C-alpha positions in Angstrom: 22.4 2.5 3.1 22.6 -1.1 1.4 23.2 -1.4 -2.3 21.6 -3.5 -4.7 24.7 -5.4 -5.2 25.2 -6.0 -1.4 21.5 -7.0 -1.0 21.5 -9.5 -3.9 24.6 -11.1 -2.0 22.6 -11.5 0.9 19.1 -12.5 -0.1 17.2 -13.7 -3.3 14.0 -12.1 -4.1 11.3 -14.0 -6.0 8.8 -11.6 -7.9 6.2 -14.3 -8.5 5.6 -15.0 -4.6 7.2 -11.6 -3.1 9.2 -13.7 -0.7 13.1 -13.3 0.1 15.4 -16.3 0.8 18.7 -15.6 2.8 21.8 -16.5 0.9 24.1 -16.3 3.8 23.6 -17.1 7.4 22.2 -14.3 9.8 21.7 -13.8 13.5 18.3 -15.8 13.3 18.3 -17.3 10.2 20.4 -19.7 8.2 21.4 -19.7 4.5 18.7 -21.1 2.2 15.7 -20.3 4.6 12.8 -17.8 3.8 12.9 -14.3 5.5 9.8 -14.2 8.0 6.9 -12.3 6.9 6.4 -11.0 10.6 3.3 -9.8 12.4 3.0 -6.2 11.8 1.3 -4.2 9.0 4.4 -4.1 6.8 7.2 -6.8 6.6 10.7 -5.4 7.2 14.1 -6.6 7.8 17.1 -5.1 9.8 20.2 -5.3 7.8 23.5 -4.1 9.5 21.7 -2.2 12.1 19.4 -0.2 9.8 15.4 -1.1 9.0 14.3 -1.5 5.5 10.7 -2.0 4.5 10.5 -5.5 2.2 8.5 -3.4 -0.6 11.4 -1.2 -0.9 14.1 -4.0 -1.0 12.1 -5.7 -3.7 12.2 -2.8 -5.7 15.9 -2.5 -4.9 16.6 -6.0 -5.9 14.8 -5.8 -9.3 15.6 -2.2 -10.4 18.9 -1.8 -8.7 18.1 1.4 -6.7 15.6 2.3 -4.1 12.7 4.2 -5.3 12.6 7.9 -5.1 9.0 8.1 -3.8 6.5 5.8 -2.4 5.9 2.2 -3.3 2.0 1.5 -3.4 0.7 -2.0 -2.8 -1.9 -2.2 -5.7 -4.1 -4.5 -3.9 -3.9 -2.8 -0.5 -2.2 -5.7 1.2 1.0 -4.3 2.8 2.3 -8.0 3.1 2.1 -8.9 -0.7 5.4 -8.0 -2.1 5.0 -9.6 -5.4 6.5 -7.5 -8.3 3.0 -7.3 -10.1 1.5 -5.7 -6.8 4.0 -3.0 -6.6 4.0 0.5 -8.3 5.8 3.9 -7.8 3.5 6.5 -6.3 3.4 9.8 -4.9 2.4 10.1 -1.3 -0.9 11.3 -2.4 -1.5 8.6 -4.8 -0.7 6.2 -2.1 -3.4 7.7 0.0 -5.9 7.5 -2.8 -5.3 3.6 -2.4 -6.4 3.1 1.2 -9.7 1.9 2.2 -12.2 3.5 4.5 -10.7 4.8 7.9 -11.3 2.5 10.9 -13.5 5.0 12.4 -15.7 5.0 9.4 -19.4 4.0 10.7 -20.9 3.5 7.2 -18.2 1.0 5.8 -17.8 3.0 2.8 -14.8 5.3 2.0 -16.0 8.8 1.4 -19.5 8.4 2.9 -20.5 9.9 6.4 -23.5 9.4 8.5 -25.3 12.6 9.0 -28.6 11.9 10.6 -31.0 9.0 10.3 -31.6 8.2 6.4 -29.0 11.1 5.3 -25.5 10.2 4.0 -22.8 12.7 2.9 -20.4 11.8 0.3 -17.1 13.7 -0.1 -13.6 13.2 -1.9 -10.3 14.9 -1.5 -9.1 16.8 -4.6 -5.6 18.3 -4.3 -5.9 18.2 -0.4 -9.0 19.8 -0.2 -12.7 18.1 0.6 -15.0 18.4 -2.2 -18.6 18.0 -1.5 -20.4 15.4 -3.8 -23.9 15.5 -2.3 -26.4 14.3 0.4 -28.0 11.1 -0.3 -30.9 8.8 1.3 -28.5 5.7 1.8 -25.0 4.9 1.8 -25.0 2.9 -1.3 -26.0 5.9 -3.3 -23.4 8.0 -1.7 -21.0 5.3 -2.3 -21.7 5.4 -6.0 -21.1 9.2 -6.1 -17.8 8.7 -4.4 -16.6 6.0 -6.4 -17.5 7.8 -9.7 -15.7 10.9 -8.5 -12.6 8.8 -7.4 -12.4 7.0 -10.5 -12.2 10.6 -12.6 -10.0 12.3 -10.1 -7.9 9.5 -8.9 -7.5 7.3 -11.9 -5.8 3.8 -11.4 -5.1 4.7 -7.9 -8.9 5.1 -6.9 -10.0 2.7 -4.2 -13.6 2.1 -4.6 -14.4 -1.2 -3.3 
């Protein structure tokens, strides 16, 4: 595993932009060039045969050690590695900050279609699903979810 000192000798991190600039020539990049952002969900780089996520490298570069737990992207954009967008989180807190699942048909996190004109709101609390009620429209169900998320998940609640 790369150390902070080794990585700082290999790349410069800009906390304002979240970008890395290579300080030494690499197989596919010259010194002084920005490290590519890539096309996958998360940005990552292979260093000495090992793959590292850019958000974890940013934390290493700034704090001198890899985070013990997870790193949460506050705004939900996994490619936004500005320091102000990164925070330590547990696995559960990181999940709280996710949007609605791709297969969600209502467009609202925590809101499920039951039958025409009926929507169920529920939320996870300590790994268990908690029923919040049945509503006549998805907006009211979403309001119930949002209030519960803010109460139960605090700063990690994703309500938008």
